[in-house]
Structures are given as C-alpha cells and as structure tokens.
C-alpha positions in Angstrom: 17.1 2.3 -14.8 16.4 3.4 -11.2 16.7 7.1 -10.5 16.7 8.5 -6.9 13.7 10.7 -7.6 11.6 7.6 -8.2 11.7 7.1 -4.4 9.9 10.3 -3.7 7.3 9.6 -6.4 6.5 6.1 -5.1 6.3 7.4 -1.5 3.9 10.1 -2.7 1.7 7.5 -4.3 1.8 5.2 -1.3 0.7 8.1 0.9 -2.1 8.9 -1.5 -3.4 5.4 -1.5 -3.2 5.2 2.3 -5.1 8.5 2.6 -7.7 8.1 -0.1 -8.3 4.3 -0.6 -7.0 2.2 2.3 -9.4 1.1 5.0 -8.4 0.2 8.5 -8.9 -3.5 7.7 -6.5 -3.4 4.7 -2.9 -4.7 4.9 -0.2 -2.1 4.7 0.3 -0.5 1.3 3.5 -1.5 -0.4 5.2 0.5 -3.1 7.1 -1.5 -5.7 9.3 -0.1 -8.4 10.3 -2.4 -11.2 13.3 -1.1 -13.0 15.5 -2.4 -15.8 18.6 -1.7 -13.7 19.5 -0.5 -10.2 22.5 0.5 -8.2 22.1 -1.0 -4.7 23.8 1.9 -2.9 21.8 4.4 -4.8 18.5 2.7 -3.9 19.5 2.4 -0.2 20.4 6.2 -0.1 17.2 7.1 -1.9 14.9 5.1 0.4 17.0 5.6 3.6 14.6 8.0 5.4 11.3 6.8 3.9 9.0 5.1 6.4 6.6 3.4 3.9 7.4 -0.1 2.8 8.9 0.2 -0.7 10.9 -2.2 -2.7 12.9 -1.9 -5.9 13.2 -4.9 -8.2 14.9 -5.4 -11.5 13.8 -7.5 -14.4 15.8 -9.1 -17.2 14.0 -12.1 -18.4 10.7 -10.6 -19.4 9.6 -7.9 -21.8 7.9 -4.6 -21.1 4.9 -5.9 -23.0 4.6 -8.9 -20.7 4.8 -6.7 -17.6 2.2 -4.3 -19.0 -0.2 -7.3 -19.7 -0.1 -8.1 -15.9 -0.9 -4.5 -14.8 -4.3 -2.7 -14.9 -5.0 -0.7 -18.0 -4.9 3.1 -18.0 -8.7 3.0 -18.3 -9.0 0.7 -15.2 -6.7 3.0 -13.2 -8.7 6.1 -14.3 -12.0 4.5 -13.3 -10.5 3.6 -9.9 -9.4 7.2 -9.4 -12.8 8.5 -10.3 -14.5 6.1 -7.9 -12.1 7.1 -5.2 -12.7 10.8 -5.8 -16.4 10.3 -5.6 -16.2 8.3 -2.4 -14.0 11.0 -1.0 -16.5 13.7 -1.9 -19.3 11.7 -0.4 -17.3 11.2 2.8 -16.7 14.9 3.1 -20.4 15.6 2.5 -21.4 13.1 5.2 -19.0 14.7 7.7 -20.5 18.2 7.2 
C-alpha cells in the first residue's frame, strides 16, 4: 500500500535521474509509483508541494511476478548506475 514517505523517495530518484542521466534533449523525467492500494487524499497530501511529475497507480489484476518481468533486472539497473557514475566522473575530469 502507498505510504506518504514514498513521495519523498520517488522525488529523490527523479531528481537524481535529472541531475545524473537526463540530457537537454530528453523528455521530462516522470516518477511512477505502482502500489497495491492507495488512499487518494493521502497521495494528494504527500505529493502536494512536489514539483516533479509523479503519479501513483494501483494494480489489482496482475501479479507481482508479471510486473517484475516488465521491469529491468537488478543487474541491468546496477550496470546503468555504474555507466552513469563513470560518465559523471569523465565529465568532471573534462571540466577541470
């Protein structure tokens, strides 16, 4: 189920993607939380002052296994993080 602290976490991740990965030609980064349950008022209060585009959706007709099959693997995410860190280091070196 949705918890208000998820809003802060997804906002953090959207900001990190915008700072570390997003290029000027990319479309805006959108944070999407997929939860089993949500209280609409709780979501609105949690996202009220956040400026990044973030959505909260629920699921009921699919299993967690089906959702995981559509997402990148932990290894793919780790590889992307490592590539991004290396690109960041190279950018810093080039700016010096």
